[in-house]
N, C-alpha and C positions, 0 to 999 in steps of 0.2 A: 445587423451583421456584427456590430461591436459586442452586443450582449451574447451572441452565439460564440464568439471567440473567447470571451471571459468564461462562459459556461463550460466550453470544451477544455480549456486550460484547467479549470477547477476540477472537472471530472478526471483529467489525467493525473492531477496531483493526488486526488483521493485514491485513485487506483495504485499509485506508487506507494502511498502510505500504507494501504491495505496489504500490498505485497510485502513490504518491509515488516509489518506486524506478523504476518503469517510466517515469514522466514525466521524471525526472532523467536516466535513461539515454538516452531519446529526445532530450532537449535536447543532451546531450553528443555524440551521433551527428550530429545536425543541425549543430551548431557545428563539428564536425570536417570534415563534408562541405563547409561553406562555407569 
């Protein structure tokens, strides 16, 4: 159970970081286009 909780929290963190990376890359592309 403990390992499952750690794994789920790790997955959540990686998802958040990926979302942030995607958002920042999209913002860079938009700013470059303008």
